[in-house]
N, CA, C and O atoms as a GROMACS GRO file, in nm:
protein
  400
    1UNK      N    1   1.616   0.692   1.107
    1UNK     CA    2   1.465   0.710   1.184
    1UNK      C    3   1.383   0.607   1.207
    1UNK      O    4   1.294   0.631   1.288
    2UNK      N    5   1.384   0.505   1.164
    2UNK     CA    6   1.295   0.408   1.205
    2UNK      C    7   1.321   0.350   1.316
    2UNK      O    8   1.235   0.281   1.370
    3UNK      N    9   1.462   0.367   1.376
    3UNK     CA   10   1.483   0.330   1.506
    3UNK      C   11   1.387   0.387   1.599
    3UNK      O   12   1.330   0.328   1.691
    4UNK      N   13   1.376   0.504   1.566
    4UNK     CA   14   1.280   0.594   1.663
    4UNK      C   15   1.154   0.579   1.656
    4UNK      O   16   1.095   0.618   1.757
    5UNK      N   17   1.065   0.520   1.541
    5UNK     CA   18   0.954   0.456   1.553
    5UNK      C   19   0.911   0.328   1.645
    5UNK      O   20   0.984   0.228   1.651
    6UNK      N   21   0.810   0.336   1.703
    6UNK     CA   22   0.753   0.261   1.783
    6UNK      C   23   0.640   0.186   1.737
    6UNK      O   24   0.584   0.243   1.642
    7UNK      N   25   0.575   0.055   1.779
    7UNK     CA   26   0.461   0.006   1.705
    7UNK      C   27   0.344   0.106   1.744
    7UNK      O   28   0.333   0.169   1.850
    8UNK      N   29   0.258   0.105   1.630
    8UNK     CA   30   0.147   0.192   1.621
    8UNK      C   31   0.174   0.333   1.614
    8UNK      O   32   0.073   0.401   1.606
    9UNK      N   33   0.278   0.392   1.615
    9UNK     CA   34   0.332   0.522   1.564
    9UNK      C   35   0.262   0.550   1.403
    9UNK      O   36   0.295   0.483   1.305
   10UNK      N   37   0.188   0.633   1.398
   10UNK     CA   38   0.178   0.682   1.256
   10UNK      C   39   0.234   0.807   1.188
   10UNK      O   40   0.222   0.916   1.244
   11UNK      N   41   0.293   0.795   1.073
   11UNK     CA   42   0.366   0.895   0.990
   11UNK      C   43   0.306   0.933   0.868
   11UNK      O   44   0.247   0.849   0.799
   12UNK      N   45   0.315   1.051   0.833
   12UNK     CA   46   0.279   1.081   0.705
   12UNK      C   47   0.412   1.029   0.588
   12UNK      O   48   0.526   1.055   0.625
   13UNK      N   49   0.400   0.975   0.486
   13UNK     CA   50   0.508   0.956   0.382
   13UNK      C   51   0.424   0.941   0.252
   13UNK      O   52   0.308   0.901   0.242
   14UNK      N   53   0.521   0.991   0.140
   14UNK     CA   54   0.485   1.019   0.017
   14UNK      C   55   0.440   0.838  -0.026
   14UNK      O   56   0.496   0.746   0.035
   15UNK      N   57   0.362   0.817  -0.105
   15UNK     CA   58   0.309   0.689  -0.177
   15UNK      C   59   0.294   0.717  -0.294
   15UNK      O   60   0.211   0.798  -0.335
   16UNK      N   61   0.383   0.645  -0.370
   16UNK     CA   62   0.394   0.633  -0.531
   16UNK      C   63   0.302   0.522  -0.568
   16UNK      O   64   0.271   0.513  -0.687
   17UNK      N   65   0.246   0.424  -0.471
   17UNK     CA   66   0.184   0.323  -0.546
   17UNK      C   67   0.008   0.351  -0.534
   17UNK      O   68  -0.075   0.271  -0.575
   18UNK      N   69  -0.021   0.471  -0.475
   18UNK     CA   70  -0.167   0.474  -0.464
   18UNK      C   71  -0.185   0.572  -0.599
   18UNK      O   72  -0.092   0.618  -0.665
   19UNK      N   73  -0.330   0.590  -0.625
   19UNK     CA   74  -0.352   0.638  -0.742
   19UNK      C   75  -0.460   0.752  -0.680
   19UNK      O   76  -0.564   0.716  -0.624
   20UNK      N   77  -0.416   0.918  -0.699
   20UNK     CA   78  -0.296   0.948  -0.771
   20UNK      C   79  -0.176   0.930  -0.648
   20UNK      O   80  -0.202   0.926  -0.528
   21UNK      N   81  -0.069   0.924  -0.693
   21UNK     CA   82   0.045   0.935  -0.614
   21UNK      C   83   0.030   1.053  -0.507
   21UNK      O   84  -0.032   1.154  -0.539
   22UNK      N   85   0.085   1.041  -0.385
   22UNK     CA   86   0.085   1.145  -0.303
   22UNK      C   87   0.096   1.107  -0.152
   22UNK      O   88   0.127   0.994  -0.116
   23UNK      N   89   0.068   1.208  -0.068
   23UNK     CA   90   0.095   1.203   0.099
   23UNK      C   91  -0.012   1.083   0.143
   23UNK      O   92  -0.129   1.068   0.105
   24UNK      N   93   0.054   1.017   0.220
   24UNK     CA   94  -0.041   0.866   0.282
   24UNK      C   95   0.002   0.854   0.417
   24UNK      O   96   0.120   0.844   0.454
   25UNK      N   97  -0.109   0.855   0.494
   25UNK     CA   98  -0.085   0.788   0.653
   25UNK      C   99  -0.057   0.675   0.650
   25UNK      O  100  -0.111   0.608   0.562
   26UNK      N  101   0.035   0.611   0.738
   26UNK     CA  102   0.061   0.497   0.782
   26UNK      C  103   0.079   0.453   0.895
   26UNK      O  104   0.126   0.536   0.973
   27UNK      N  105   0.056   0.334   0.944
   27UNK     CA  106   0.102   0.298   1.069
   27UNK      C  107   0.215   0.228   1.070
   27UNK      O  108   0.242   0.160   0.970
   28UNK      N  109   0.290   0.229   1.166
   28UNK     CA  110   0.395   0.157   1.204
   28UNK      C  111   0.364   0.032   1.279
   28UNK      O  112   0.315   0.046   1.391
   29UNK      N  113   0.390  -0.118   1.223
   29UNK     CA  114   0.367  -0.237   1.297
   29UNK      C  115   0.481  -0.282   1.371
   29UNK      O  116   0.465  -0.329   1.484
   30UNK      N  117   0.610  -0.270   1.312
   30UNK     CA  118   0.721  -0.338   1.364
   30UNK      C  119   0.836  -0.253   1.307
   30UNK      O  120   0.884  -0.279   1.196
   31UNK      N  121   0.874  -0.163   1.376
   31UNK     CA  122   0.996  -0.061   1.325
   31UNK      C  123   1.126  -0.122   1.282
   31UNK      O  124   1.203  -0.067   1.204
   32UNK      N  125   1.148  -0.255   1.344
   32UNK     CA  126   1.284  -0.328   1.334
   32UNK      C  127   1.294  -0.389   1.169
   32UNK      O  128   1.392  -0.399   1.094
   33UNK      N  129   1.165  -0.419   1.151
   33UNK     CA  130   1.152  -0.468   0.992
   33UNK      C  131   1.066  -0.389   0.919
   33UNK      O  132   1.013  -0.427   0.814
   34UNK      N  133   1.047  -0.265   0.976
   34UNK     CA  134   0.996  -0.171   0.869
   34UNK      C  135   0.852  -0.214   0.823
   34UNK      O  136   0.821  -0.180   0.708
   35UNK      N  137   0.755  -0.288   0.899
   35UNK     CA  138   0.650  -0.306   0.842
   35UNK      C  139   0.537  -0.208   0.883
   35UNK      O  140   0.533  -0.166   0.999
   36UNK      N  141   0.441  -0.170   0.787
   36UNK     CA  142   0.355  -0.081   0.793
   36UNK      C  143   0.222  -0.093   0.727
   36UNK      O  144   0.220  -0.158   0.623
   37UNK      N  145   0.110  -0.040   0.769
   37UNK     CA  146  -0.017  -0.065   0.668
   37UNK      C  147  -0.057   0.100   0.646
   37UNK      O  148  -0.004   0.195   0.703
   38UNK      N  149  -0.161   0.105   0.550
   38UNK     CA  150  -0.193   0.244   0.510
   38UNK      C  151  -0.331   0.267   0.577
   38UNK      O  152  -0.403   0.170   0.603
   39UNK      N  153  -0.364   0.380   0.602
   39UNK     CA  154  -0.480   0.443   0.677
   39UNK      C  155  -0.556   0.476   0.548
   39UNK      O  156  -0.500   0.552   0.468
   40UNK      N  157  -0.672   0.431   0.518
   40UNK     CA  158  -0.778   0.485   0.407
   40UNK      C  159  -0.881   0.526   0.473
   40UNK      O  160  -0.911   0.489   0.586
   41UNK      N  161  -0.948   0.615   0.397
   41UNK     CA  162  -1.090   0.694   0.401
   41UNK      C  163  -1.180   0.597   0.402
   41UNK      O  164  -1.255   0.587   0.499
   42UNK      N  165  -1.187   0.521   0.309
   42UNK     CA  166  -1.304   0.368   0.311
   42UNK      C  167  -1.235   0.267   0.323
   42UNK      O  168  -1.121   0.242   0.284
   43UNK      N  169  -1.329   0.193   0.394
   43UNK     CA  170  -1.284   0.037   0.413
   43UNK      C  171  -1.258  -0.046   0.297
   43UNK      O  172  -1.336  -0.043   0.202
   44UNK      N  173  -1.167  -0.112   0.296
   44UNK     CA  174  -1.164  -0.196   0.190
   44UNK      C  175  -1.114  -0.354   0.206
   44UNK      O  176  -0.998  -0.382   0.239
   45UNK      N  177  -1.193  -0.432   0.185
   45UNK     CA  178  -1.183  -0.588   0.228
   45UNK      C  179  -1.045  -0.633   0.152
   45UNK      O  180  -0.988  -0.582   0.056
   46UNK      N  181  -1.011  -0.759   0.238
   46UNK     CA  182  -1.036  -0.782   0.349
   46UNK      C  183  -0.932  -0.704   0.474
   46UNK      O  184  -0.822  -0.652   0.460
   47UNK      N  185  -0.994  -0.717   0.561
   47UNK     CA  186  -0.918  -0.661   0.661
   47UNK      C  187  -0.904  -0.533   0.707
   47UNK      O  188  -0.810  -0.500   0.779
   48UNK      N  189  -1.008  -0.441   0.665
   48UNK     CA  190  -1.004  -0.303   0.709
   48UNK      C  191  -1.063  -0.293   0.836
   48UNK      O  192  -1.166  -0.356   0.862
   49UNK      N  193  -1.003  -0.214   0.923
   49UNK     CA  194  -1.068  -0.177   1.073
   49UNK      C  195  -1.083  -0.049   1.104
   49UNK      O  196  -0.987   0.028   1.106
   50UNK      N  197  -1.211  -0.010   1.131
   50UNK     CA  198  -1.247   0.157   1.132
   50UNK      C  199  -1.162   0.205   1.258
   50UNK      O  200  -1.130   0.130   1.350
   51UNK      N  201  -1.134   0.327   1.249
   51UNK     CA  202  -1.084   0.433   1.364
   51UNK      C  203  -1.138   0.540   1.328
   51UNK      O  204  -1.123   0.604   1.224
   52UNK      N  205  -1.219   0.566   1.441
   52UNK     CA  206  -1.275   0.680   1.464
   52UNK      C  207  -1.212   0.798   1.492
   52UNK      O  208  -1.118   0.796   1.571
   53UNK      N  209  -1.249   0.902   1.440
   53UNK     CA  210  -1.202   1.028   1.456
   53UNK      C  211  -1.193   1.108   1.575
   53UNK      O  212  -1.107   1.195   1.593
   54UNK      N  213  -1.309   1.069   1.678
   54UNK     CA  214  -1.363   1.114   1.779
   54UNK      C  215  -1.255   1.058   1.917
   54UNK      O  216  -1.246   1.106   2.030
   55UNK      N  217  -1.169   0.919   1.847
   55UNK     CA  218  -1.081   0.872   1.940
   55UNK      C  219  -0.945   0.920   1.917
   55UNK      O  220  -0.859   0.923   2.005
   56UNK      N  221  -0.928   0.958   1.789
   56UNK     CA  222  -0.782   0.992   1.732
   56UNK      C  223  -0.788   1.135   1.690
   56UNK      O  224  -0.846   1.169   1.586
   57UNK      N  225  -0.736   1.210   1.761
   57UNK     CA  226  -0.754   1.361   1.723
   57UNK      C  227  -0.656   1.380   1.607
   57UNK      O  228  -0.659   1.494   1.560
   58UNK      N  229  -0.573   1.297   1.550
   58UNK     CA  230  -0.501   1.353   1.440
   58UNK      C  231  -0.577   1.330   1.282
   58UNK      O  232  -0.548   1.385   1.176
   59UNK      N  233  -0.671   1.241   1.308
   59UNK     CA  234  -0.790   1.208   1.187
   59UNK      C  235  -0.849   1.337   1.189
   59UNK      O  236  -0.861   1.405   1.291
   60UNK      N  237  -0.897   1.379   1.044
   60UNK     CA  238  -0.972   1.451   1.023
   60UNK      C  239  -1.112   1.408   0.985
   60UNK      O  240  -1.202   1.487   0.957
   61UNK      N  241  -1.120   1.293   0.985
   61UNK     CA  242  -1.260   1.202   0.959
   61UNK      C  243  -1.236   1.047   1.031
   61UNK      O  244  -1.133   0.993   1.072
   62UNK      N  245  -1.350   1.012   1.028
   62UNK     CA  246  -1.329   0.835   1.062
   62UNK      C  247  -1.252   0.778   0.927
   62UNK      O  248  -1.272   0.812   0.810
   63UNK      N  249  -1.165   0.689   0.976
   63UNK     CA  250  -1.098   0.612   0.880
   63UNK      C  251  -1.064   0.474   0.888
   63UNK      O  252  -1.106   0.423   0.991
   64UNK      N  253  -0.997   0.392   0.809
   64UNK     CA  254  -0.984   0.264   0.815
   64UNK      C  255  -0.825   0.202   0.822
   64UNK      O  256  -0.739   0.224   0.737
   65UNK      N  257  -0.814   0.137   0.915
   65UNK     CA  258  -0.646   0.082   0.898
   65UNK      C  259  -0.653  -0.044   0.786
   65UNK      O  260  -0.744  -0.126   0.778
   66UNK      N  261  -0.578  -0.038   0.733
   66UNK     CA  262  -0.598  -0.154   0.606
   66UNK      C  263  -0.505  -0.287   0.644
   66UNK      O  264  -0.395  -0.307   0.591
   67UNK      N  265  -0.550  -0.354   0.721
   67UNK     CA  266  -0.475  -0.447   0.784
   67UNK      C  267  -0.435  -0.564   0.729
   67UNK      O  268  -0.362  -0.643   0.788
   68UNK      N  269  -0.489  -0.584   0.588
   68UNK     CA  270  -0.496  -0.697   0.489
   68UNK      C  271  -0.383  -0.671   0.385
   68UNK      O  272  -0.365  -0.742   0.287
   69UNK      N  273  -0.305  -0.557   0.418
   69UNK     CA  274  -0.187  -0.526   0.286
   69UNK      C  275  -0.086  -0.470   0.365
   69UNK      O  276  -0.059  -0.350   0.358
   70UNK      N  277  -0.019  -0.558   0.450
   70UNK     CA  278   0.106  -0.489   0.503
   70UNK      C  279   0.208  -0.473   0.403
   70UNK      O  280   0.217  -0.537   0.298
   71UNK      N  281   0.301  -0.363   0.449
   71UNK     CA  282   0.424  -0.355   0.329
   71UNK      C  283   0.552  -0.332   0.408
   71UNK      O  284   0.550  -0.327   0.531
   72UNK      N  285   0.657  -0.320   0.341
   72UNK     CA  286   0.788  -0.280   0.403
   72UNK      C  287   0.857  -0.133   0.362
   72UNK      O  288   0.888  -0.100   0.247
   73UNK      N  289   0.873  -0.063   0.469
   73UNK     CA  290   0.923   0.052   0.423
   73UNK      C  291   1.090   0.044   0.478
   73UNK      O  292   1.102   0.004   0.594
   74UNK      N  293   1.158   0.062   0.440
   74UNK     CA  294   1.314   0.037   0.490
   74UNK      C  295   1.392   0.210   0.522
   74UNK      O  296   1.361   0.313   0.462
   75UNK      N  297   1.477   0.199   0.615
   75UNK     CA  298   1.519   0.315   0.719
   75UNK      C  299   1.524   0.410   0.587
   75UNK      O  300   1.430   0.490   0.581
   76UNK      N  301   1.607   0.414   0.491
   76UNK     CA  302   1.633   0.510   0.362
   76UNK      C  303   1.517   0.563   0.318
   76UNK      O  304   1.501   0.685   0.311
   77UNK      N  305   1.414   0.466   0.279
   77UNK     CA  306   1.325   0.535   0.248
   77UNK      C  307   1.217   0.628   0.348
   77UNK      O  308   1.174   0.736   0.311
   78UNK      N  309   1.182   0.565   0.482
   78UNK     CA  310   1.130   0.658   0.576
   78UNK      C  311   1.188   0.783   0.585
   78UNK      O  312   1.122   0.886   0.602
   79UNK      N  313   1.348   0.779   0.570
   79UNK     CA  314   1.425   0.919   0.578
   79UNK      C  315   1.385   0.997   0.490
   79UNK      O  316   1.365   1.114   0.523
   80UNK      N  317   1.361   0.951   0.344
   80UNK     CA  318   1.374   1.041   0.250
   80UNK      C  319   1.222   1.074   0.236
   80UNK      O  320   1.186   1.190   0.217
   81UNK      N  321   1.149   0.988   0.244
   81UNK     CA  322   1.001   1.024   0.236
   81UNK      C  323   0.899   1.073   0.329
   81UNK      O  324   0.780   1.102   0.315
   82UNK      N  325   0.986   1.073   0.436
   82UNK     CA  326   0.889   1.129   0.597
   82UNK      C  327   0.847   1.264   0.548
   82UNK      O  328   0.930   1.338   0.494
   83UNK      N  329   0.692   1.308   0.567
   83UNK     CA  330   0.649   1.436   0.540
   83UNK      C  331   0.641   1.491   0.666
   83UNK      O  332   0.694   1.599   0.691
   84UNK      N  333   0.571   1.418   0.758
   84UNK     CA  334   0.548   1.464   0.893
   84UNK      C  335   0.601   1.391   1.024
   84UNK      O  336   0.608   1.268   1.024
   85UNK      N  337   0.632   1.450   1.115
   85UNK     CA  338   0.678   1.380   1.243
   85UNK      C  339   0.580   1.261   1.270
   85UNK      O  340   0.468   1.278   1.220
   86UNK      N  341   0.593   1.167   1.324
   86UNK     CA  342   0.532   1.046   1.376
   86UNK      C  343   0.422   1.105   1.486
   86UNK      O  344   0.446   1.192   1.570
   87UNK      N  345   0.315   1.049   1.471
   87UNK     CA  346   0.209   1.087   1.593
   87UNK      C  347   0.160   0.920   1.650
   87UNK      O  348   0.149   0.825   1.573
   88UNK      N  349   0.140   0.916   1.768
   88UNK     CA  350   0.088   0.784   1.816
   88UNK      C  351  -0.032   0.762   1.832
   88UNK      O  352  -0.102   0.842   1.894
   89UNK      N  353  -0.083   0.641   1.774
   89UNK     CA  354  -0.234   0.614   1.795
   89UNK      C  355  -0.257   0.629   1.955
   89UNK      O  356  -0.158   0.609   2.026
   90UNK      N  357  -0.374   0.660   2.014
   90UNK     CA  358  -0.423   0.663   2.139
   90UNK      C  359  -0.424   0.572   2.183
   90UNK      O  360  -0.415   0.476   2.106
   91UNK      N  361  -0.438   0.539   2.352
   91UNK     CA  362  -0.444   0.422   2.377
   91UNK      C  363  -0.580   0.345   2.385
   91UNK      O  364  -0.592   0.248   2.459
   92UNK      N  365  -0.682   0.393   2.305
   92UNK     CA  366  -0.800   0.339   2.253
   92UNK      C  367  -0.770   0.267   2.170
   92UNK      O  368  -0.809   0.151   2.178
   93UNK      N  369  -0.708   0.302   2.084
   93UNK     CA  370  -0.677   0.227   1.953
   93UNK      C  371  -0.594   0.106   1.974
   93UNK      O  372  -0.599   0.028   1.879
   94UNK      N  373  -0.524   0.072   2.070
   94UNK     CA  374  -0.493  -0.076   2.094
   94UNK      C  375  -0.608  -0.182   2.092
   94UNK      O  376  -0.599  -0.297   2.050
   95UNK      N  377  -0.706  -0.126   2.141
   95UNK     CA  378  -0.848  -0.223   2.118
   95UNK      C  379  -0.842  -0.256   2.016
   95UNK      O  380  -0.841  -0.378   2.006
   96UNK      N  381  -0.838  -0.192   1.906
   96UNK     CA  382  -0.899  -0.219   1.771
   96UNK      C  383  -0.770  -0.331   1.745
   96UNK      O  384  -0.797  -0.445   1.708
   97UNK      N  385  -0.650  -0.296   1.766
   97UNK     CA  386  -0.535  -0.385   1.721
   97UNK      C  387  -0.550  -0.528   1.777
   97UNK      O  388  -0.530  -0.624   1.703
   98UNK      N  389  -0.583  -0.541   1.894
   98UNK     CA  390  -0.617  -0.657   1.963
   98UNK      C  391  -0.734  -0.758   1.923
   98UNK      O  392  -0.741  -0.880   1.940
   99UNK      N  393  -0.825  -0.669   1.864
   99UNK     CA  394  -0.940  -0.744   1.820
   99UNK      C  395  -0.904  -0.828   1.687
   99UNK      O  396  -0.954  -0.935   1.652
  100UNK      N  397  -0.818  -0.763   1.630
  100UNK     CA  398  -0.772  -0.798   1.484
  100UNK      C  399  -0.809  -0.928   1.454
  100UNK      O  400  -0.782  -0.976   1.344
   0.00000   0.00000   0.00000
């Protein structure tokens, strides 16, 4: 599965580390090494970056990419925990990443 992911693909996965545990939207940073960051409703310092609902149709509301907390998911975990197929952040989102 991870081999089909590209940088900036967004997937829903089960996250047992959030409270309460449940589905979580995450952004793939580097598919070969399985590096991801979470998308949160509220910004949390350090390193939260706003992504606007208007520019990203898969969001229900304005959200934040938690850039200060990169984590790893391996292929096995992605295959077992994937809830929804990948979506891609729109071209406009590449701007927030380059400003990082």
